[in-house]
N, C-alpha and C positions, 0 to 999 in steps of 0.2 A: 503494500499501501504506499502511496506516494506520501511524505509529510507534507503539512499544508504552512507555510513558512508566515511567521505572524510577525507584526512590531516587535516583539521582546526578542525574537532571534537576532534582529539586527540592532537592536538598541546599546549593546553591548560590544559591536563593531565599529563604532566612530573612529576615523581615522586608519582603518584598518583598510589592507588592499586588494582587493579582487581582480582575477586576472584572466584576460579573455584570452585564451588561449588559442581560439581558432583564428585570432584576429592579432595574430603576431605576439603573443603573450603582451596585448596593450595592457596596464596597469590602470586600475579604474579605482581612487582613495574614497570611501563612504564618510562623508561630509556632514548628513544632515539625515536623521530619522523622525520623521512627523506623523501621526494619528491624522486623517483625513474624517470630516463630519460624513455619518451614516445615519440612513434610516434602518427605525425599529423595525427591523423585518425578521421574520422569522425564519431559520435553518441557516442564515449566516454561518459560513464555516469561517471567517475570521472579521476584525473588524478593519476596515478599508486604512492603510498608511501609504505614505509614499516613500522613498529614499532618493538621496540625491548625491550622487557622485561627480569627482575632480577627475579629469583626464590631462594630464599636463604634455598636450601636443599641440601643434598649429593645425592638424589635419583635422578635419571635423568628422567623425564616424554618423552615417545616416541612423536613422532610427529602424532598430530591428533587436532582434531575439541575440544575445551574446551569451554564451555557452561561459558563464563565471567559473574560475574555481576557488576555494577559499578553504583553510585548513580545519574550520568549524563546520560546513558545509559540505564539501566535495563537490563537485560539477552542479550547477543548476543552472536553468535559464531564465535569464533577465531581460524583459525589453526594455530597452532604452531608449528615450527621446531627445536628441539635443536641443536644451532649453535657454542657455545663454553662454557668454564669451566673458573671460576675463584676460586678464594679460599673461597669465601662466599655462592659457589653456581653454577646455570647454566644461560646462557642467550638464551632466545627463539626468534625468530624472525617470524613477521606474515605480506607477502608481499600482499598490495592489488593493485590490478589491471586491 
């Protein structure tokens, strides 16, 4: 059975690196974990949340599912969307609902 990842799984991983092995071992650093508002619906598998990752490269990755590797999770597919650029690279967001 697949593990349903929750905000609590990621909250202790702020400033840790996730590696996208299938994308040249690109390193994404988890910068923010935030709960999202949710309707009170019966049967939800988890409360919605978002993750914000930083990738320090001048090259923009398009939105897609990245096969991320992390010692705490093994390999997990995370759909990332570029949302901002700073002087050190790009920020990517993942939303779990």
